[in-house]
N, C-alpha and C positions, 0 to 999 in steps of 0.2 A: 466205418472206422475214421476217427478224426486224425487228420494229418496237418501238422503245422511246420512251415518252412520259412525261416528268417534268412535275409541276405542283406548285403550292402555295407557291411562293416569294413574296417580297414585302418590304416595308419594315417593320421592327420596331425598337422601342427596346431598348437594352441591358437584359438581364434578362427580355425577353419570350420568347414561344414561337411556333413555327411547326410545321406538320406537312406534310411533303413526301410526295407520292405518285408512284409510277412503275408504269405499266402496260406489260407486255411481251406481245407476241403473236408467233406464228410459231415458238415453241419449246415443248418440254415443260417448262413453268415449274418444276414441282415437282422436276425433276431437276437444276436448276442452283443454284449458289451465287450469290446476289444481292448485289451490292455497291453502296454509295454512295461517291462520290468528289467532291472539290470542287477548284475552281481559282480562285484569286484573281488579280487583274491582276498580270502580271509574274512569276508564280510557276508552278511545275510543278503538274500535277494530282496531288492526294494522296488517299490512302486515308482514308476516314472510318469505314466500318463494313461488315461482311459478315454474311450469314445463310446458313449452309449448309443443305442439304436435311435434314441430320441433326438440325438444331436448334441446332448450335454457332454461337455468335455471337462476333464479335470487334469491338473498337473501337480507334480510334486513342486514344492516351493523353490527348490534348488534349480529347476529347469524352466520355470515359468518365464516367458518373455524371450526364451532362446530356442525352445523346442516347440514343434507343432505336430500334433497327431491328426492324421487324415484317414478317412476310410472310404473305400470305393466298393460299395456292395455289389456292383455289377461284376467286379473282378475278384470278389472274395479276398480282398487285399486291404491291409492297413499299413500306413506309412508312418515313419517318424522322421521328420525333417529336423536336423540338429544343427543349429548355427552357434557361432561364438563358443566353440567347444573349449573346455577347460581340462587340465590334466586330471582333475578329480572326476570327470565324466567317463574316464576309461573303465571299461567293464565288458562283460559278455551281456549282450542285450537279447532278451527273450520277449516273445509275444504269446498271448494266450486268450482264448475266448471264454475261459471259465475257471482259471487257476488250477485246473486239473490236467488239461492237455497242454503240453509245452513242446516247442521245437528244440533243435539242437543249439540254438543261439547263434549270434554273430558277434565276433570280437571287434570292439572299438578300442583303438589305442591312440592316445593323445600325447604326443611327445615332440619336442623340438630336436 
């Protein structure tokens, strides 16, 4: 059974930083492309970043240069380091190994 658990969200001021973590169990973690997505109220869930098992990384244009995705295959964990946060980054952030299995998400609030 696949289990996905995100953590690390919180309230931060504009310009601040947060690091999200996501632990996945029940799969061969190293074989999967890990992705971060986010969903703001009233909006569809959108792609944020992915890290392929090959090492290839992709970012949504709105976060490129500010967010960094990192994976630790030994810990079955993927991270999302978020710097220079903006109000528009506020959302529930989710990770997934296959866009089928999702965690409960972690809330990121950016406000002064």
